[in-house]
C-alpha positions in Angstrom: 31.5 4.7 76.3 32.4 7.9 77.9 35.5 9.7 76.7 38.1 10.9 79.0 38.5 14.7 78.9 42.0 15.9 79.3 42.1 19.4 80.6 44.0 21.8 78.5 46.0 24.2 80.7 46.1 27.9 79.9 49.4 29.2 78.6 51.4 30.8 81.4 51.1 34.5 81.6 54.3 36.4 80.6 55.6 38.4 83.5 55.9 42.1 82.8 59.4 43.2 81.9 59.4 46.6 83.5 59.3 45.5 87.2 62.5 43.5 86.6 64.1 46.5 84.9 63.2 48.7 87.8 64.6 46.2 90.3 67.8 45.9 88.2 68.2 49.6 88.0 67.6 50.0 91.7 70.3 47.4 92.4 72.7 49.1 90.1 72.0 52.4 91.8 72.7 50.8 95.2 76.0 49.3 93.9 77.0 52.6 92.3 76.2 54.4 95.5 78.3 51.9 97.5 81.1 52.2 95.0 81.0 56.0 95.1 81.0 55.9 98.9 84.0 53.6 98.9 85.8 55.9 96.5 85.0 59.0 98.6 86.1 57.2 101.8 89.4 56.2 100.0 89.9 59.8 98.8 89.1 61.2 102.2 91.5 59.0 104.0 94.5 61.2 103.1 92.7 64.6 102.9 94.7 67.3 104.8 93.6 68.5 108.2 91.2 71.5 107.8 90.7 72.2 111.5 93.5 74.7 111.7 92.3 77.0 108.9 91.8 80.6 109.9 90.1 83.3 108.0 92.9 85.7 107.3 96.4 85.0 108.5 98.8 87.9 108.8 101.6 87.9 106.4 104.8 89.7 107.5 107.6 91.0 105.4 110.9 89.1 104.9 114.2 90.9 104.7 116.9 88.7 103.3 120.6 88.9 104.4 123.5 87.1 102.7 125.9 84.9 104.8 127.9 88.0 105.7 124.8 89.9 106.9 124.4 92.1 103.8 120.9 92.9 102.7 119.9 91.4 99.4 116.1 91.7 99.1 112.9 92.4 100.8 109.6 90.6 100.1 106.1 90.7 101.4 104.1 93.5 103.1 103.3 94.6 106.6 102.1 92.0 109.1 98.4 92.1 109.8 97.5 93.8 106.5 94.6 91.5 105.5 91.3 91.6 103.8 88.2 90.5 105.8 84.8 89.3 104.6 83.1 92.5 105.6 85.6 94.8 103.9 86.2 93.3 100.4 87.8 95.8 98.1 85.1 96.5 95.5 87.2 97.3 92.5 89.4 94.2 92.9 86.5 92.0 93.8 84.7 92.9 90.5 87.9 92.4 88.5 88.7 89.0 90.0 85.2 87.7 89.6 85.0 88.9 86.0 88.1 87.1 85.0 88.3 84.1 87.4 84.7 83.1 88.4 81.8 85.1 87.1 79.2 82.8 88.6 80.9 82.7 92.0 77.9 83.8 94.0 75.5 81.3 92.3 77.4 78.0 92.2 77.9 75.5 95.1 81.7 75.3 94.8 81.7 73.6 91.4 80.6 75.5 88.3 79.0 72.9 86.1 78.5 75.3 83.2 82.2 76.4 83.3 83.5 72.9 83.8 81.4 71.6 80.8 82.5 74.4 78.6 86.2 73.9 79.5 85.9 70.2 78.9 84.4 70.7 75.4 87.1 73.2 74.5 89.9 70.9 75.7 88.3 68.0 73.8 88.2 70.0 70.6 91.7 71.2 71.0 93.1 67.8 72.0 94.9 69.4 74.9 94.2 71.6 78.0 93.4 75.1 76.7 90.8 76.1 79.4 90.4 75.5 83.1 87.1 75.1 84.8 88.1 75.6 88.4 86.1 78.0 90.5 87.6 80.3 93.1 86.6 77.8 95.8 88.4 75.0 94.0 91.5 77.2 93.5 91.4 78.1 97.2 91.1 74.4 98.2 94.1 73.5 96.1 96.2 76.5 97.4 95.3 75.7 101.0 95.5 72.0 101.2 96.8 70.2 98.0 99.8 69.9 95.8 99.7 71.3 92.2 99.8 67.8 90.7 97.5 67.4 87.7 95.9 64.0 88.5 92.4 62.8 88.7 92.8 61.9 92.4 94.0 65.4 93.2 91.1 66.9 91.2 88.5 64.8 93.0 90.0 65.8 96.4 89.9 69.4 95.3 86.1 69.1 94.6 85.5 67.5 98.0 87.4 70.2 99.8 85.5 72.8 97.7 82.2 71.4 99.0 83.6 71.5 102.5 84.6 75.2 102.1 81.2 76.1 100.8 79.5 74.5 103.7 81.9 75.9 106.3 82.3 79.5 105.1 80.1 82.2 103.5 80.9 83.3 99.9 82.4 86.6 101.2 84.6 84.6 103.6 85.8 82.3 100.8 86.6 85.3 98.6 88.5 87.0 101.5 90.5 83.8 102.1 91.4 83.6 98.4 92.5 87.2 98.1 94.7 86.9 101.2 96.5 83.8 100.0 96.8 83.8 96.3 100.1 84.6 94.6 100.5 87.8 92.5 104.1 87.4 91.4 107.3 89.3 92.4 107.2 87.6 95.8 103.8 89.1 96.7 101.4 86.7 98.4 97.9 88.2 99.0 96.2 91.1 97.4 97.2 93.6 100.1 100.9 92.8 99.7 100.6 92.8 96.0 98.9 96.2 96.0 101.7 97.7 98.1 104.4 95.9 96.1 103.2 97.2 92.7 101.5 100.5 93.5 102.7 101.5 97.0 99.2 101.7 98.5 96.5 99.6 100.2 94.2 97.3 98.2 91.2 99.4 99.1 92.7 102.4 97.4 93.1 100.8 94.0 91.2 102.3 91.1 89.6 100.1 88.4 92.6 100.0 86.1 95.0 99.0 88.9 92.5 96.4 90.1 92.3 95.0 86.5 96.0 94.8 86.3 96.2 92.8 89.6 93.4 90.5 88.7 95.1 89.8 85.4 98.2 88.4 87.2 96.3 85.5 88.6 96.4 83.5 85.3 100.2 83.5 85.2 101.8 85.8 87.9 105.4 85.7 86.6 104.4 86.0 83.0 102.1 89.0 83.4 103.9 90.8 86.3 104.3 94.5 85.5 107.6 94.4 87.3 108.9 92.2 84.5 107.1 93.3 81.4 104.9 96.4 81.4 103.5 95.8 77.9 102.4 92.2 78.6 100.8 93.4 81.9 98.9 96.1 80.0 97.7 93.6 77.4 96.4 91.3 80.1 94.8 94.2 82.0 92.9 95.1 78.8 91.4 91.6 78.7 90.2 92.0 82.3 88.6 95.4 81.6 86.8 93.9 78.6 85.5 91.1 80.8 84.4 93.5 83.5 82.4 95.5 80.8 81.0 92.3 79.3 79.7 91.1 82.7 78.2 94.4 83.6 80.6 95.2 86.4 81.7 98.5 84.9 80.2 100.8 82.3 81.7 101.8 79.0 82.7 105.2 80.4 84.4 103.6 83.4 86.3 101.3 81.1 87.4 104.2 78.9 88.5 106.1 82.0 90.4 103.2 83.3 92.2 102.7 80.0 93.2 106.4 79.9 94.5 107.1 83.4 98.3 106.5 83.9 99.5 103.9 86.3 102.9 104.0 88.0 104.4 100.6 88.9 107.0 100.4 91.7 110.1 98.3 91.1 110.0 97.2 94.7 112.8 96.6 97.3 114.8 93.9 95.6 118.0 93.8 93.7 117.4 92.4 90.2 119.9 89.5 90.4 118.8 88.5 93.9 115.3 87.9 92.6 115.6 84.2 91.7 117.3 83.4 95.0 114.8 85.5 97.0 111.8 83.7 95.4 113.4 80.4 96.2 114.2 81.4 99.7 110.7 82.8 100.3 109.2 79.4 99.5 111.7 77.8 101.9 110.8 80.2 104.6 107.1 79.5 104.3 107.7 75.8 104.5 109.9 76.3 107.6 107.3 78.4 109.3 104.5 76.0 108.5 106.4 73.2 110.2 108.3 74.8 113.1 106.5 78.1 113.9 103.0 78.0 112.5 101.7 80.7 114.9 104.4 83.3 114.0 102.9 86.1 111.9 105.3 89.0 112.2 108.1 90.4 110.1 111.2 88.4 109.7 114.9 88.9 109.0 116.1 85.9 107.0 119.8 84.9 107.1 120.7 83.0 104.0 123.5 81.0 102.4 123.9 83.4 99.5 127.2 85.2 99.1 127.0 88.6 97.4 130.3 88.4 95.8 129.8 84.9 94.5 126.3 85.9 93.2 127.8 88.9 91.4 130.4 86.7 89.8 127.8 84.2 88.6 125.6 86.8 87.1 128.4 88.6 85.2 129.9 85.3 83.9 126.5 84.2 82.6 125.5 87.5 81.1 128.9 88.2 79.4 129.1 84.6 78.2 125.7 84.6 76.5 126.5 88.0 75.0 129.5 86.5 73.2 128.3 84.6 70.1 131.4 82.4 70.2 130.5 81.2 73.7 126.7 81.2 73.4 126.6 79.3 70.1 122.9 80.1 69.6 121.9 79.6 73.2 119.4 82.3 74.3 119.5 81.6 78.0 121.3 79.8 80.8 121.6 79.2 84.5 124.3 79.1 87.1 123.9 77.6 90.6 126.7 77.1 93.2 126.6 75.2 96.5 129.1 75.0 99.3 130.2 71.8 100.9 127.2 71.6 103.2 124.7 72.2 100.4 124.2 75.9 101.1 123.3 77.9 97.9 126.0 80.5 97.5 124.8 81.8 94.1 121.7 81.3 92.0 121.4 82.9 88.6 118.2 81.6 87.1 118.6 83.3 83.7 120.0 86.4 82.1 117.5 89.0 83.4 115.2 88.5 86.3 113.1 91.6 85.6 112.2 90.3 82.1 111.9 86.6 83.0 111.6 85.6 86.7 111.3 81.9 85.7 114.1 80.2 87.7 115.9 77.9 85.4 118.1 76.5 88.2 115.1 75.0 90.0 112.2 74.8 87.4 113.9 74.0 84.1 114.1 70.2 83.7 116.6 69.3 80.9 118.6 66.2 79.9 122.1 66.3 81.5 123.7 64.2 78.7 127.3 63.2 79.6 127.1 65.1 82.9 125.3 62.0 84.1 128.3 59.8 83.5 130.0 60.3 86.9 127.2 58.2 88.4 128.0 55.4 86.0 131.8 55.5 86.8 131.1 55.9 90.6 129.0 52.7 90.4 131.7 50.9 88.5 134.5 51.9 90.9 132.3 50.7 93.8 132.0 47.4 92.0 135.8 47.0 91.8 136.8 48.8 88.6 139.6 51.4 88.7 140.6 54.4 86.5 143.6 52.3 85.1 141.4 49.5 83.9 141.2 49.1 80.1 138.2 49.0 77.8 137.8 49.3 74.0 136.2 52.4 72.5 134.3 50.9 69.6 130.8 50.8 68.0 128.4 48.7 70.1 124.8 47.7 69.8 122.2 46.4 72.1 119.2 45.1 70.1 118.2 48.0 67.9 119.9 50.6 70.0 123.4 51.7 68.9 124.9 54.6 70.9 127.5 56.6 69.0 130.5 58.7 70.0 130.9 62.3 69.1 131.2 62.5 65.2 131.5 58.7 65.2 135.1 58.8 66.4 136.5 55.8 68.2 139.9 55.5 69.8 140.2 51.8 70.5 141.6 50.5 73.7 142.0 53.0 76.5 141.9 53.5 80.3 138.7 54.3 82.0 140.3 57.6 83.1 140.8 58.6 79.4 137.4 57.3 78.5 135.8 59.6 81.1 138.0 62.5 80.2 137.2 62.1 76.5 133.6 61.4 77.3 133.3 58.1 75.3 129.7 57.1 75.0 130.6 53.6 73.9 132.7 52.8 77.0 130.2 54.5 79.4 127.4 52.2 78.0 129.6 49.1 78.2 130.6 50.0 81.8 126.9 50.5 82.8 125.9 47.2 81.3 128.8 45.4 83.0 128.0 47.1 86.4 124.2 47.0 86.1 122.0 49.9 85.2 119.9 49.4 88.3 123.0 49.9 90.4 123.7 53.1 88.4 120.2 54.4 89.2 120.7 53.6 92.9 124.0 55.4 93.0 122.5 58.5 91.4 119.6 58.4 93.8 121.9 58.0 96.8 123.9 61.1 95.8 120.9 63.3 95.3 119.1 62.8 91.9 115.4 62.8 92.7 113.8 63.2 89.2 112.2 60.2 87.6 114.5 57.8 85.9 113.9 54.5 84.1 116.1 51.4 83.7 116.8 51.8 80.0 119.9 51.9 77.9 119.6 55.6 77.4 119.9 56.2 81.2 123.7 55.9 80.9 123.9 58.9 78.5 121.7 61.2 80.6 118.4 60.9 78.8 116.3 61.6 81.9 115.7 65.2 82.9 117.1 67.0 86.0 117.3 70.6 87.2 120.6 72.4 87.6 120.2 72.6 91.3 119.5 68.9 91.6 122.6 68.1 89.6 124.7 70.4 91.7 123.5 68.7 94.9 124.4 65.3 93.4 127.9 66.5 92.6 128.7 67.9 96.0 129.6 64.4 97.5 132.4 64.2 94.9 133.9 67.4 96.4 133.2 67.1 100.1 134.6 63.7 100.8 131.6 61.6 99.9 128.8 63.0 102.1 125.3 63.7 100.8 123.8 67.1 101.4 120.4 68.8 101.3 120.4 72.0 99.2 119.2 74.9 101.3 118.9 78.6 101.2 118.0 79.6 104.7 120.1 79.3 107.9 118.2 81.4 110.4 115.0 83.3 111.0 114.9 86.3 113.4 112.5 88.9 114.5 113.4 92.5 113.4 114.9 93.1 116.8 117.2 90.0 116.5 115.4 87.4 118.5 115.7 83.8 117.3 112.6 82.2 115.6 114.3 79.2 113.9 117.8 78.1 113.1 119.2 75.5 110.6 121.0 72.6 112.4 124.3 72.1 110.7 124.9 68.4 110.6 127.1 66.2 108.4 125.1 64.1 105.9 125.5 60.4 105.7 128.5 59.0 103.8 127.3 57.9 100.3 130.7 57.3 98.7 133.7 55.4 100.1 137.0 57.3 100.4 138.6 55.1 97.7 135.8 55.9 95.2 136.0 59.6 96.0 139.7 59.6 95.3 139.3 57.7 92.0 136.5 60.0 90.9 138.7 63.0 91.7 141.4 61.5 89.5 139.1 61.2 86.4 137.4 64.6 87.1 140.8 66.2 87.1 141.7 64.5 83.9 138.6 65.9 82.2 139.8 69.4 82.9 143.5 68.7 82.3 143.3 67.1 78.8 139.7 66.1 78.2 136.4 67.8 77.1 136.5 70.2 80.0 139.8 72.0 79.2 138.1 75.3 78.8 137.0 75.2 82.5 140.5 75.4 83.8 141.4 78.4 85.9 145.1 79.4 86.5 146.1 78.8 90.0 143.0 76.8 91.0 142.5 73.1 91.0 139.3 72.6 89.0 137.4 69.3 88.6 134.4 68.7 86.5 132.5 67.1 83.6 130.9 68.4 80.4 127.5 67.4 79.0 125.8 67.9 75.7 122.5 66.5 74.5 121.2 65.5 71.0 121.0 68.2 68.4 122.9 70.5 70.8 119.8 71.4 72.7 121.4 71.5 76.1 125.0 72.2 77.1 126.4 71.6 80.7 129.4 71.9 82.8 129.3 70.7 86.4 132.4 70.9 88.6 134.0 72.3 91.7 137.1 74.0 93.2 138.0 75.4 96.6 134.8 74.3 98.4 132.3 75.5 95.7 130.4 73.1 93.5 128.8 74.8 90.5 126.6 73.8 87.5 126.3 75.9 84.3 123.5 75.2 81.8 123.0 76.9 78.5 120.2 76.4 75.9 116.9 77.8 74.7 113.7 78.0 76.7 111.7 76.6 73.7 114.1 73.6 73.4 115.4 74.8 70.0 118.8 73.3 69.0 121.8 75.7 69.5 124.5 76.2 66.9 126.7 73.3 67.9 127.0 74.5 71.4 128.6 71.9 73.6 129.4 71.7 77.3 133.1 72.2 76.5 132.6 75.4 74.5 130.0 77.6 76.3 129.3 76.3 79.9 132.9 75.3 80.5 134.1 78.9 79.6 131.3 80.4 81.7 132.3 78.2 84.6 135.9 79.3 84.3 135.0 83.0 84.2 132.7 82.5 87.2 135.3 80.7 89.3 138.1 83.1 88.4 136.0 86.0 89.7 134.3 84.3 92.7 136.1 84.6 96.1 136.8 81.5 98.1 133.9 81.3 100.6 133.7 80.1 104.1 130.7 78.3 105.6 128.0 80.5 107.0 129.0 82.2 110.2 127.9 80.8 113.6 124.7 82.5 114.6 123.9 80.3 117.5 123.8 83.3 120.0 121.0 85.7 119.1 122.1 89.3 118.8 120.9 91.8 121.5 117.4 93.0 120.7 117.4 96.3 118.8 114.0 97.8 117.9 115.6 100.0 115.2 117.5 97.1 113.5 115.1 96.5 110.6 115.1 100.2 109.6 118.9 100.2 109.5 118.9 97.0 107.4 116.4 98.3 104.9 118.4 101.5 104.3 121.0 99.2 102.6 118.4 98.5 99.8 118.8 102.0 98.4 121.6 100.7 96.1 119.4 98.9 93.5 122.5 98.0 91.4 124.1 95.7 93.9 123.9 92.7 91.5 123.4 94.3 88.2 126.3 93.6 85.7 127.9 96.6 84.0 126.0 97.6 80.8 129.1 96.7 78.7 128.9 93.1 79.9 125.2 92.5 79.0 125.0 94.4 75.7 123.7 92.2 73.0 122.3 89.6 75.5 119.9 87.4 73.5 116.2 88.0 73.9 114.0 85.7 75.9 112.4 82.8 74.1 109.6 83.7 71.7 107.2 81.7 73.9 107.3 84.7 76.3 105.5 86.9 73.8 101.9 88.0 74.5 99.2 85.6 73.2 97.9 86.4 69.8 94.4 86.7 71.0 95.3 89.5 73.5 94.5 92.7 71.7 96.0 95.7 73.6 94.5 99.2 73.3 96.7 102.1 72.9 95.3 104.0 75.9 96.2 101.2 78.4 99.6 100.7 76.9 100.3 104.4 77.4 99.5 104.0 81.0 102.6 101.9 81.7 105.5 103.9 80.2 108.0 102.4 82.6 108.9 101.6 86.2 109.5 104.2 88.8 111.8 103.9 91.7 110.3 103.1 95.1 
């Protein structure tokens, strides 16, 4: 009997693992490439147009006139004074590359070494302490992008940097950068900055002067020699050390640069007009970019500023902060005034422009406190409430949030007029909750508040930051019959001979408050000055309206109000956000407002300039002759004596070690 043999199959061979890993990796790479491509396409969809970029646009001078035709400042250099790729200034090029981008000629637009080093330093510090942007990236941002610090903007910056590197040579990129970067004191471009600070062309700079200019790029306003010669010298020392460390100068050249004296020109600008001129310069550049992109000559700029109103604002702020009883520990402040059409009649961005050109009217974002309450009451009046309606001033709670009145004082039942005049927090919160906080936000937006706000209980008490200029714009409808306005500084651009380049179209803004609401708001604003927290703002013979504001720990104090066609906002506080010494809106800002209004003349709207004046080739020379009086806006010394110093945050960084030789080079500022 034969046996049946059952074949035994061989065990299946295990398939090698690595081919599958290779295929998986390849698939992931394809997916990653597709995802990256999709991201790049998404980012590229809203990249700016680069087709109009030119190598070296001319930058003309701007001579600013007030609304009466009086010269207030001059900014910029001579048209056509530009740097080209084949004529880079050697000293400045060496200084800029040493401090801004030492591997500029070896990278491809992105410095991987510098970026990695900056990322590690920021990671160790837990905050941004170093930047890794190359000159190409900085140029891309300056040319095409906003200064927003977002990942999206950074990615677009890198894409544009690659485009610039592919489109232009290294020398051309450097020339573009030097022609467009800001050097402080209203000087855009290296040629203009050289003439602004030293009165000579950029190719005539010595090593020390070039180091000083290059040092400004990190923080133009902070290190400007027109504002603080010591700080500028400290920064220039750092640049000289970097130039030596990178082999761009020798030890002997460094020593010589640190020993030769430098004379810095004050420039053609009145000290008090500086904040306004800076703001107006930015507005002019935006106007030209939109309406006259091909214009490259000098300009005469007619503005909304009024010399007499500006002088009154500066003197009121300086003398107020010099008085301890008014300042109450506030080291700085701001005053901005608008006419009924939104024209900026006065802009005092601090106590001393030459020491601190930081414009607190446009750049300082602070909580308005009770100065925000008018938007609450306007919303309530629109919803049917009236100043005569009664509410109870008493402690209230919403969940775990319990707003309190000043010193926990409550007065019981009262009218809304009295609640506003006495600035009751309790009733303001109750009113906002009854009306709807979302409606309050919409009202504030409609009147002109553009800063971010959130629908929270704290909204009612002014917890979300605004700028003084923004708040002033939002108060104008209460004065002008309920029409919104756009705050503006420029009314007309002309050639030096008087030919029209652009003119502001004076139009009435849309109605944002009904006549009944305007009248009811006027009633409660008047009550605030007559018997409420704003009594110190009263001016004999003038009908003043307004509202005070004070924030937690007395960090910010405000008065916002108007009279005779002029809306003004006064803020006092400290730049480093330190609490003041119980300084409230009714003590300091209200008294500064009163002093300002008492001295300011009643202004008329800017004159009609629809018909261009007859061309006059010598007109600009005649206008500039008026700038010989450098004290046009300067308050008398007796009024500014004892003015508090700037915040301690303006002191030189501890790591900047000045050398005596370079400090001796900048003994002071000489007249132009």
